[in-house]
C-alpha positions in Angstrom: 0.0 0.0 0.0 1.3 3.4 -0.9 0.9 6.4 1.4 1.5 10.0 0.3 3.4 12.3 2.6 2.0 15.8 2.4 3.0 19.2 3.8 1.0 19.5 7.0 -1.6 22.2 7.3 0.2 25.5 8.0 -1.4 28.3 10.1 -3.3 31.1 8.3 -0.4 33.5 9.1 2.1 31.1 7.4 1.7 30.9 3.6 4.6 28.5 2.8 7.7 26.8 4.0 11.2 25.8 2.8 12.2 22.2 2.7 15.4 22.3 4.7 16.6 18.7 4.8 15.7 15.1 4.2 16.6 12.6 7.0 16.3 9.6 4.6 16.8 8.9 0.9 14.7 7.0 -1.6 14.9 3.3 -1.0 15.5 3.6 2.8 13.4 1.7 5.3 11.6 4.2 7.6 9.8 3.7 10.9 6.5 5.3 11.9 6.9 8.6 13.7 10.6 9.0 13.0 11.6 12.4 11.6 11.4 12.2 7.8 12.2 15.8 6.9 12.4 19.4 8.2 10.4 22.3 7.0 11.4 25.9 7.9 8.8 28.6 8.2 9.1 32.2 9.3 8.3 31.0 12.8 9.7 27.6 13.5 11.4 24.5 12.0 8.7 21.9 11.6 9.6 18.2 11.7 7.4 16.0 9.4 7.2 12.5 10.8 6.9 9.2 8.9 3.1 8.4 8.8 3.6 4.6 8.6 6.5 2.1 8.6 7.7 1.0 5.2 10.0 2.0 2.4 10.6 5.6 1.2 9.6 4.9 -2.4 9.8 8.3 -3.9 11.0 11.8 -3.0 9.0 14.4 -4.9 10.5 17.6 -3.6 14.2 18.7 -3.1 16.0 20.6 -0.4 15.5 24.3 -0.8 12.0 24.0 -2.5 9.3 26.3 -1.4 6.2 24.3 -0.5 2.7 25.0 0.7 0.1 23.1 2.8 -1.0 19.9 1.1 1.9 19.7 -1.4 3.1 16.2 -2.1 6.6 15.5 -0.5 7.1 11.8 -0.8 5.5 8.4 -1.3 6.0 5.5 1.2 5.4 1.9 0.4 4.0 0.1 3.4 4.4 -3.4 2.0 5.5 -5.8 4.7 8.9 -7.3 4.8 7.5 -10.7 4.0 5.6 -9.4 1.0 8.8 -7.8 -0.3 10.7 -11.0 0.1 7.9 -12.9 -1.8 8.0 -10.4 -4.6 11.7 -10.7 -4.9 11.5 -14.5 -5.0 8.9 -14.4 -7.8 10.9 -12.0 -9.9 14.5 -11.7 -8.7 15.4 -9.2 -11.4 12.9 -6.7 -10.0 13.7 -5.1 -6.7 10.8 -4.6 -4.2 11.2 -0.8 -4.5 13.1 1.6 -6.7 16.8 1.8 -6.0 18.1 5.0 -4.5 19.5 6.3 -7.8 16.0 6.1 -9.3 15.2 9.5 -7.6 15.2 12.3 -10.2 17.5 14.3 -8.0 19.9 11.5 -7.0 22.5 12.4 -9.7 22.6 16.0 -8.8 25.5 17.2 -6.6 24.4 17.8 -3.0 23.4 21.4 -2.3 22.3 23.4 0.8 18.9 25.1 1.0 20.5 28.5 0.4 22.2 27.2 -2.7 19.0 25.6 -3.9 17.1 28.9 -3.5 19.7 30.7 -5.5 19.7 28.1 -8.2 15.9 28.3 -8.4 15.9 32.1 -8.6 18.2 32.0 -11.6 16.6 29.0 -13.2 19.6 26.8 -12.9 20.2 23.1 -12.0 23.0 21.8 -9.8 24.4 20.0 -12.8 24.9 23.4 -14.5 27.6 24.4 -12.1 31.0 23.0 -13.2 32.4 22.0 -9.8 33.2 18.7 -8.2 31.6 17.7 -5.0 29.4 20.0 -2.9 28.4 23.3 -4.5 28.9 26.4 -2.4 27.0 29.7 -2.7 30.1 31.4 -4.1 30.3 28.7 -6.8 26.9 29.6 -8.0 27.5 33.4 -7.9 30.8 32.9 -9.8 28.9 30.9 -12.5 26.2 33.6 -12.8 28.8 36.3 -13.2 30.8 34.4 -15.8 27.6 33.6 -17.7 26.6 37.3 -17.6 30.0 38.4 -19.0 30.0 35.8 -21.8 26.4 36.5 -22.9 26.6 40.3 -23.1 28.7 42.2 -25.6 31.4 44.4 -24.1 29.8 47.6 -25.3 26.5 46.7 -23.7 28.2 45.7 -20.5 29.8 49.1 -20.2 26.4 50.8 -20.5 24.4 48.2 -18.4 23.5 49.0 -14.7 25.6 47.4 -12.0 24.4 43.9 -11.1 22.6 43.7 -7.8 24.8 40.8 -6.8 28.1 42.4 -5.8 31.2 40.2 -6.3 32.8 39.2 -3.0 36.4 39.7 -1.9 38.4 36.8 -0.6 37.6 38.0 3.0 33.9 38.2 2.5 31.2 35.6 2.4 27.5 35.9 1.6 24.9 33.9 3.6 21.2 34.2 2.9 18.9 34.9 5.8 16.8 32.1 7.1 13.0 32.4 6.9 12.9 33.1 10.6 15.6 35.8 10.3 13.9 37.4 7.3 10.5 37.4 9.2 12.1 39.0 12.2 13.6 41.7 10.1 10.3 42.3 8.4 8.4 42.5 11.7 11.0 44.8 13.3 10.8 47.3 10.4 7.0 47.0 10.5 6.9 47.8 14.2 9.1 50.9 13.8 7.0 52.2 11.0 3.5 51.5 12.3 3.8 52.3 16.0 4.6 55.4 18.0 7.2 53.8 20.3 8.5 55.4 23.5 10.6 53.8 26.3 10.6 54.5 30.0 13.2 53.2 32.4 13.5 52.3 36.1 15.8 50.4 38.4 15.0 47.6 40.8 16.7 46.5 43.9 16.6 42.7 43.9 18.0 42.2 47.4 14.8 40.7 48.8 14.2 38.4 45.9 17.8 37.2 46.1 17.4 36.5 49.8 14.1 34.7 49.2 15.6 32.5 46.5 18.6 31.7 48.7 16.3 30.8 51.6 14.0 28.5 49.7 16.2 27.4 46.7 17.0 23.8 47.8 13.5 23.0 49.1 11.8 24.5 46.0 13.9 22.4 43.7 13.4 19.3 45.8 9.6 19.7 45.9 9.0 20.9 42.3 12.0 19.4 40.4 13.0 22.7 38.9 15.2 25.6 40.0 13.7 28.8 41.3 14.8 31.3 38.8 14.2 35.0 38.4 11.9 34.9 35.4 9.0 33.6 37.4 9.1 36.6 39.6 9.2 39.0 36.6 6.3 37.1 35.0 4.2 37.2 38.2 5.0 40.9 38.8 4.1 41.8 35.2 0.8 40.0 35.4 -0.1 41.8 38.6 0.8 45.1 37.0 -1.2 44.3 33.8 -4.3 43.7 35.9 -3.9 47.1 37.4 -3.2 48.8 34.1 -5.3 46.9 31.5 -4.3 49.3 28.6 -0.8 47.8 28.7 -2.3 44.4 27.9 -4.4 45.8 25.1 -3.8 46.2 21.3 -4.9 48.5 18.6 -7.1 47.2 15.8 -7.9 49.9 13.3 -9.7 52.6 15.2 -10.6 50.2 18.1 -8.7 49.3 21.2 -9.0 45.6 22.0 -8.7 44.8 25.7 -7.5 41.3 26.5 -8.8 39.6 29.6 -6.3 36.8 29.4 -2.6 37.2 30.3 -0.6 35.4 27.7 3.0 36.3 28.3 5.6 35.9 25.5 9.1 35.0 26.6 11.8 35.9 24.0 14.1 33.0 23.3 17.3 33.4 21.3 18.1 30.5 18.9 20.7 29.9 16.2 18.0 30.6 13.7 16.9 33.9 15.3 14.7 35.2 18.0 11.4 33.3 18.8 8.8 34.3 21.3 6.9 31.3 22.8 3.9 32.2 24.8 2.9 31.2 28.3 -0.9 30.9 27.8 -3.1 32.0 30.8 0.0 32.7 32.8 -2.0 34.1 35.6 -3.2 30.6 36.4 0.4 29.2 36.6 2.4 28.9 39.8 6.1 29.8 40.1 7.2 26.2 39.5 4.9 25.8 36.4 6.3 29.1 35.0 9.9 28.0 35.5 9.3 24.6 33.9 7.5 26.1 30.9 10.3 28.6 30.3 12.9 25.9 30.5 11.0 23.7 28.2 10.5 26.5 25.7 14.2 27.4 25.8 15.3 23.9 25.1 12.8 23.2 22.3 13.3 26.6 20.9 17.0 26.0 20.4 16.3 22.6 18.8 13.6 24.2 16.5 10.9 22.0 18.0 8.4 24.6 19.1 4.8 24.3 17.8 3.0 27.0 15.8 0.3 27.4 18.5 3.0 28.1 21.1 4.3 31.1 19.2 1.0 32.9 18.7 -1.5 34.8 20.8 0.7 36.7 23.2 -0.6 39.9 24.8 2.6 41.1 26.5 6.3 40.2 26.0 9.3 40.0 28.3 12.8 39.9 26.8 16.0 39.5 28.8 19.1 41.0 27.2 20.9 40.8 30.5 21.9 37.2 29.9 24.2 38.5 27.2 25.5 41.4 29.4 23.2 44.2 28.1 23.1 47.1 30.6 20.4 49.2 28.9 18.4 48.9 25.8 15.1 50.0 24.2 13.3 46.8 23.2 11.2 46.9 20.0 7.5 46.1 20.2 6.1 42.7 19.1 3.0 43.7 17.1 0.1 43.6 17.6 1.1 43.9 21.3 1.4 47.4 22.7 4.2 47.0 25.2 7.3 44.9 26.0 9.4 44.7 29.1 13.2 44.6 28.7 15.4 43.1 31.5 19.1 43.8 31.7 22.2 42.6 33.5 22.1 42.5 37.3 25.0 44.4 38.9 26.0 45.1 42.4 25.8 48.9 43.0 26.0 51.3 45.9 22.6 52.5 47.0 21.4 54.6 50.0 19.2 52.9 52.5 18.2 54.7 55.7 21.0 57.1 55.3 23.6 54.4 54.8 25.5 53.4 51.6 25.1 49.7 51.0 25.8 47.4 48.1 22.7 45.8 46.4 22.0 43.8 43.3 20.4 46.3 40.9 18.7 45.7 37.5 17.6 48.3 35.0 14.2 47.7 33.4 12.9 49.2 30.2 9.3 49.4 29.1 8.7 50.2 25.4 5.1 51.1 24.6 2.9 52.3 21.8 2.1 55.9 22.6 -0.9 55.8 20.3 -3.0 54.1 23.0 -0.8 54.2 26.1 -0.1 57.5 27.8 3.2 58.2 29.6 1.5 58.3 33.0 0.2 54.7 32.6 3.4 53.4 31.2 5.5 54.9 34.0 3.0 53.8 36.7 3.0 50.3 35.3 6.8 50.0 35.4 6.8 51.5 38.9 4.3 48.9 40.0 6.6 46.1 38.8 9.5 47.8 40.7 7.4 47.9 43.9 6.3 44.2 43.6 9.9 43.0 42.9 11.4 45.0 45.7 8.9 43.6 48.2 7.9 40.1 46.8 5.5 39.5 49.6 3.1 41.8 47.7 3.0 39.2 44.9 1.4 36.8 47.4 -0.9 39.3 49.0 -1.8 41.1 45.8 -0.9 44.5 47.4 
């Protein structure tokens, strides 16, 4: 029995994906639920599993191809091993499935997704590039340049506009953006163009939170199986402040302000492919341990490209922590359609005055960027000051004071 492997249904906000890599080749035996191939969208890398055990009979799409929901990717033959043996016995000259070199792309040199995209853009085949072994991006660019020079008369070349692809020097290399990176760039430019962004700052003394964590660290980890980090305090404080200032949790839709009664907190996670923002849905119903576990899980799966689409959508407010990289101060960019984002920074011991005495305390600078079209400065400053109060006296988080 033959089973078709199709591109899974993509969310409405994702129109297509790029086939990044195959984990098996035509003729290979495959097991149900093993990863067959990877698709990269502008949000995540999606693993497509094997739907049923059998033989990968045909590969219909190549690395670098742009595919959409429902496109045919491969065909799997689910004939049992015994049936294959019987078929071979009856006709020993006929293999139970096509040999690997029967794939239409099997004779082509191996290429990366970036190279495949460049070849497609210029209507080229890997076999057109006169190199041995793996084809690099520079090999393709060199071929395109040589072809352009040989096809255009010298007089026309002198009058022609400069090619958009600039030749590289020996100390340069050209790497195309991933889909995720390109989408990040697009969204950042969009946010800057379509919002009236302002940023307000404050500093927070984390002495009491540090003391609380030190006092309960071992027992917390023993009971809950996860370390008591700082992010759960910031998530809890943000939620409490959002409840007091609902406009910070709202978004602008045309001429309407949409107030969100849920508290879905996005946590920015840096990966090799770019920044992703998985969302803690209904975070106001989560305890400290649940928040810490969810953030740890998102971080690990985010770096492995295994986050699901639904985990990256629907946020109402975002927290980003540049402090883990040493950032002292920054102005985070909004994550549309959200209207505000909280930026955390590096925690440093600083001299502060308490009751007339100079003491050393762990201090963090916080930044709140907000859309001034719907959020006034008074609300933004008050919201950030509320977070400061809650973090400097964490008992308020428990008593909702």
